[in-house]
N, C-alpha and C positions, 0 to 999 in steps of 0.2 A: 477517600474511597476510589477504587480503581474504575476507570472508564471501561465500558463493555463494547465489544466489537459488533458492528452491524455491517455485513458485507452486501454490496450490490451484486446483482446477477453478473454485471459486467466484470467486476473485480474477481468473482469466482471463476468465470470463464478465462480471464486473463491469467490467473494462477495456473489453471490446467494447461493453457497454451504455453506458458513459460516452461512448465515441466516437460511437455512434449518436445518443445524446441530444443531444450538442452539435452534431453534424453537421446534425440536423434544423432547428435554429434559426440556426446560423452555420457553414456548411460550411468557411469559411476558418479558423476557430478550432479545429476538431476535432483536427487533427494537432498543433497547439501545446499543447493541453490534454493529450493523450496523452504528448507529449514531456516536458512538465513532470512528469507522474507518473513516467515512466521515469527521468528525470534525478534526481528526488528519491530514488527507490529506490536508484539508483547511489551516492548519498551514504552510504547505510547500509553499503555493502560494507566501508569502512574504519572506520566509526563506528556499529556496530550498535545502540548505545543513544542515538543522537541524538534519536530520537523520545521523547515522554513516555510514562510508564507508564500504561496504560489499565486493566489488570487483572492480578492475580497469582493464578494458578490452579495448584494442585498443584506449587508451586515453579517454574512456568513463567511467564515474563513475556509478556504481550501488550502490545505498545506501539503507539503511533499517531504518525503524522507527517502534516502537512498539505502538500498540493501544490496550490496554487491553491485551487479550490473543492472539493477532494476530500480525504478522510482515507484514509490507507493504514494498515491494521492488519496487524501482523506479529509474529512470534515469533523472536527471535534465539536460536540454540542454540550455545553455546560448544563443546560436545563435538565437533561435526563442522563447526563454523564455517559454519553455514547460517542463512539468513534465510527463514523460512516466510512468504510473502506470503499472508495469510489472506482479506482482503476489501478492497475499495475502495468507498467511499461518498461521496456528495455531503455536504457539511458540514451541510446543512439536514435530512438524514434522521436518524431516531432512532438511538441507539447499537445496534450489532449484537448479536445473541445469540451467545455462544460456548459 
């Protein structure tokens, strides 16, 4: 069965900020960047451990996967088959705090 997405408020805001950031310099590319992020997250539905392990905290995996110039941080939960999308950051930014 496919895992279902559960977006944090932070991740939702990050996605909006990524769109606005790209749109300011290249309006034509903004939708493509967002589509790449969404498409990459969709890959995780059937393969929740496709991304690399970023951090192991209290027996909970925080993983990351790259989509273009952005890193998506997420936690797969086997118990309820969910993917908690935690944050989305440009690859040049420092690692997030969790």
